[in-house]
C-alpha positions in Angstrom: 61.8 187.6 83.1 63.9 190.7 82.7 67.6 190.4 81.9 69.9 191.5 85.0 71.0 195.0 85.3 74.3 195.6 87.5 78.1 196.5 87.2 80.7 194.2 88.5 83.3 197.0 89.3 83.0 200.9 89.8 85.7 203.4 89.2 85.3 206.7 91.0 87.3 210.0 90.3 87.0 212.9 92.5 86.6 215.5 89.9 86.7 219.0 91.8 87.4 218.1 95.6 88.4 215.6 98.1 85.9 212.9 99.3 85.1 209.9 101.0 83.4 207.2 98.9 82.2 204.0 99.5 80.8 201.0 97.5 78.0 198.7 98.7 78.2 195.0 97.3 75.2 192.7 97.3 75.0 189.1 98.3 72.8 186.3 98.4 72.1 187.2 102.2 71.2 190.6 103.0 73.2 190.5 106.2 76.5 189.8 104.3 76.3 192.9 102.2 79.9 194.4 102.3 81.1 198.2 102.2 84.4 199.0 101.3 85.3 202.8 101.9 88.2 205.0 100.6 89.3 208.5 100.7 90.0 210.5 97.5 92.1 213.7 97.2 91.1 216.2 94.4 91.7 214.4 91.1 92.4 211.0 92.5 90.5 207.6 91.1 89.9 204.5 93.0 88.5 201.2 91.2 86.0 199.0 93.6 87.2 195.8 92.4 85.1 192.7 91.3 84.2 190.5 94.3 82.7 186.9 94.2 80.7 184.7 96.5 81.3 180.9 97.1 78.1 179.3 96.6 79.5 175.8 97.1 80.3 174.2 93.8 80.3 177.8 92.1 81.2 181.5 92.3 78.5 184.2 92.1 79.6 187.9 91.3 78.8 190.3 94.0 77.3 193.1 92.0 77.8 196.5 93.2 74.6 198.2 94.5 75.5 201.7 95.1 78.1 203.9 95.7 77.8 206.8 98.5 80.0 210.1 98.7 80.4 212.1 101.6 81.8 215.8 101.7 81.8 217.8 104.8 79.6 215.5 106.7 77.0 215.5 103.8 76.1 212.3 102.2 74.5 211.3 98.8 74.4 208.1 97.1 73.8 206.8 93.5 72.0 203.3 92.8 74.2 201.8 90.3 71.3 199.7 88.6 69.9 203.0 87.4 72.9 203.6 85.0 73.0 200.0 83.8 71.6 198.3 80.5 72.5 194.8 81.2 75.7 193.3 82.8 78.8 195.8 83.0 82.4 195.0 83.5 82.8 198.6 84.9 81.0 201.7 85.4 83.3 205.0 85.6 81.7 207.9 87.7 83.0 211.5 88.4 81.9 212.7 91.4 81.4 216.5 92.0 81.5 218.9 95.1 77.6 219.6 94.2 77.1 216.1 95.7 76.7 214.4 92.6 78.0 211.3 90.7 78.0 211.6 86.8 78.6 208.6 84.3 81.8 209.2 82.4 82.2 205.8 80.7 80.7 201.9 80.8 81.8 198.7 79.5 
């Protein structure tokens, strides 16, 4: 069995333009996935914090599945697992007006 690959939180910095960014959190039930959306101005940052799910007698981390950006009606998405080598506490992306997310830092 392969080890898990996910991040618990994501920080996004609007590198060179204003942008609407959303993060999609996974769940044990697909219908309970959560999307959190924020608007960032040029140079602003936001951290999508760790969320947990009540599993009765224990808490499960809700991994962040992807981040999506929207600039002038154009949407683009980055699957976070592609940038993971195990479990990360945080991945910091910069987002660019060309419609791409670039990894700035992982921990």
